[in-house]
C-alpha positions, -999 to +999 in steps of 0.1 A: +109-321-708+080-338-687+048-332-704+023-328-672-017-331-683-040-314-659-077-321-663-105-299-649-142-304-650-153-277-622-146-241-610-139-253-574-114-278-587-097-252-610-092-229-580-073-254-561-053-265-592-044-230-603-010-224-586-001-259-594-007-252-632+009-218-629+042-233-616+041-260-642+034-234-670+065-212-659+091-240-651+114-248-679+115-285-672+080-291-674+052-287-701+018-280-691-010-298-712-048-290-701-081-306-709-111-286-699-146-305-696-177-308-675-193-278-657-164-255-672-184-255-708-220-249-695-234-216-697-258-225-668-228-227-646-212-197-657-192-211-686-159-209-665-137-221-693-134-184-701-118-177-667-093-204-677-084-187-707-084-153-691-057-165-666-035-173-694-037-210-700-037-227-732-064-253-735-053-284-757-087-299-756-122-290-745-143-321-739-182-316-740-195-345-722-227-333-701-259-351-709-288-330-696-312-356-678-332-359-647-323-395-643-291-407-625-283-427-656-276-392-672-243-388-654-232-425-665-238-416-702-220-384-697-193-403-684-190-428-714-191-397-737-160-384-718-144-417-718-142-420-757-131-384-762-106-384-735-090-415-747-087-401-782-072-369-765-046-388-747-035-405-778-031-373-795-013-354-766+009-384-751+014-370-719+040-383-695+021-378-663-014-373-654-023-347-627-058-347-612-076-335-579-102-350-558-132-373-564-154-360-591-167-385-619-151-366-647-117-369-629-122-405-624-128-410-663-096-393-670-079-416-643-092-448-659-080-437-693-045-431-679-043-462-661-053-485-689-029-465-713+001-467-687+003-431-678+017-423-644-010-409-624-006-382-596-036-375-575-041-346-551-065-347-519-066-386-516-073-402-481-100-378-471-138-387-459-169-374-474-192-403-460-224-388-475-214-385-510-206-414-539-172-391-539-160-413-512-158-443-534-145-423-561-118-411-544-105-441-528-107-457-563-085-432-577-061-434-550-058-472-557-054-463-594-027-435-589+011-441-586+020-406-566-003-392-539-004-355-526-024-353-495-039-324-476-028-333-442-007-359-423-033-379-412-049-381-447-011-394-459-015-420-430-049-433-443-035-435-477-007-456-464-031-478-447-050-483-481-019-505-489+000-478-509+038-478-506+051-448-483+075-434-508+047-425-531+028-403-506+035-370-498+019-347-474+017-314-492-010-295-475-043-282-489-041-260-520-071-237-507-046-225-481-022-213-507-046-196-526-055-175-497-020-167-489-009-159-525-041-141-538-048-106-529-082-103-517-106-078-521-116-053-491-156-047-485-156-015-505-144-034-536-167-062-531-196-036-529-187-021-561-179-056-579-209-074-568-234-044-558-237-056-525-237-034-494-224-046-460-254-028-441-266-064-430-247-097-420-237-115-449-245-152-452-225-170-478-243-200-488-234-231-509-254-262-510-245-291-531-268-325-538-257-354-513-254-380-536-263-407-514-294-390-500-309-379-535-344-389-523-344-362-498-330-334-516-360-314-519-367-314-480-331-305-472-330-274-492-365-266-480-355-268-444-323-246-453-345-220-469-369-218-441-342-215-416-322-184-429-355-167-439-360-161-403-328-138-401-323-103-414-294-108-433-283-106-471-282-144-486-254-146-512-255-181-528-234-201-553-247-226-576-244-263-567-223-284-586-237-307-615-244-339-593-281-355-597-306-334-578-289-299-586-318-287-605-339-291-575-317-268-554-313-245-583-352-240-589-356-235-551-330-209-546-344-189-576-378-192-563-365-179-527-348-148-546-382-141-561-400-142-528-374-123-506-353-092-507-316-092-502-308-124-521-280-127-544-270-157-566-242-163-588-230-194-610-194-186-600-179-160-581-143-171-592-117-178-566-105-142-558-142-128-551-153-161-536-126-160-509-127-123-504-166-129-497-158-159-474-135-133-456-159-108-449-189-129-444-207-131-409-213-169-414-209-196-439-238-221-445-242-253-464-221-283-472-191-271-493-155-284-485-145-249-485-163-243-452-142-270-436-109-263-454-105-228-465-129-211-435-107-216-405-081-191-419-105-164-417-118-176-383-155-174-398-181-197-382-195-224-406-229-241-403-222-274-418-253-293-425-257-330-431-235-357-440-217-345-472-186-335-452-189-362-427-157-376-420-134-348-428-109-333-402-125-303-388-114-271-370-134-255-339-151-231-361-175-259-376-208-262-361-224-294-377-262-298-379-287-322-392-314-313-419-341-300-396-353-264-400-350-258-361-315-274-357-303-256-388-319-222-372-303-228-339-269-233-353-269-202-371-281-184-339-250-198-321-228-188-349-241-154-347-248-147-312-231-170-289-200-149-275-178-179-260-180-195-293-169-166-315-142-159-290-128-195-294-122-187-329-095-165-322-073-196-312-078-217-344-046-233-356-044-244-392-040-281-398-037-278-434-003-270-440+016-236-448+007-226-481+036-241-501+016-270-519+023-261-557+063-259-549+061-292-531+041-309-559+064-294-584+095-306-566+082-343-564+071-344-600+105-332-612+125-354-591+105-385-597+116-407-625+085-417-646+098-452-651+086-488-647+093-488-607+067-460-607+041-477-628+044-513-611+025-509-579+024-534-550+004-538-520+022-525-489+008-545-459 
């Protein structure tokens, strides 16, 4: 039986890993091991480790590694703490394969441990591009350390191969976010109103804004422009918390102050996948710089105002309105999303570029049928 170790550090990452983890858990040929770290263990981010337990997963190790600091070095210190604990846990669990997703620093540390300890690594969502964030470098570094690649689109598969990875290692399995939408029984408006104490008598603005890690010196100006733009509309504003990157405290303080000064403002540490996707389905517009605006939103044919450079470089559908950080530009983009009839009509013809919702099955098939042997571990450049 192959022992497959999954490491998760954020709510959004866990949501994308969910069906793969369920598949491993239910497969008689595979044994799921699970390490939970990062934001999952912080009460100020909703203590989402509880959601993982409630979903029926057994956690093999909780690695508490987040250092509270207003300095960028706080993230580096957190990574150091994680590295020590992660290596000790790897020694204890002795996984046959590490399965990770994305481009977070928590993931980078897990991959570093596995690489040095000669544990094969399978990486989801390589080959993508987010030019405004340090995640860009982390993602590509993980790609070069990994042995199996699960990309979210054919274009991303081609990019990974162009990075020198051997084609037999690279599999286009589509985006896990598509599978979430197709397999979850989403809530209707009535259920959401009862669950979140929100009425849909005004347009719902779903807003998620994360720190842009390569532009940290202007985070305060960015969030001010966003808040000043949206306050000019008669709507209900639903915010989800930013991730734990440097600068997140500025965003959190600003949106909480916005709530104190304005009516119809709702802030959630974590909505969970079902409530979040249900709200995305029924919102009038999504605003911010989250990857869910790029990947999941097209399925619901919802307009998205994507602000700044954090998602620059990702494949896009035509429901995305890209805008800069200027208040007037953001305001005009939201106006277009709400009122321009030709734009809203064009969303009816959106075609999904991120797969058909079978991601977890395709990943499990590859894992089960790939020998975890010396050939897999011995990488070579394919130029």
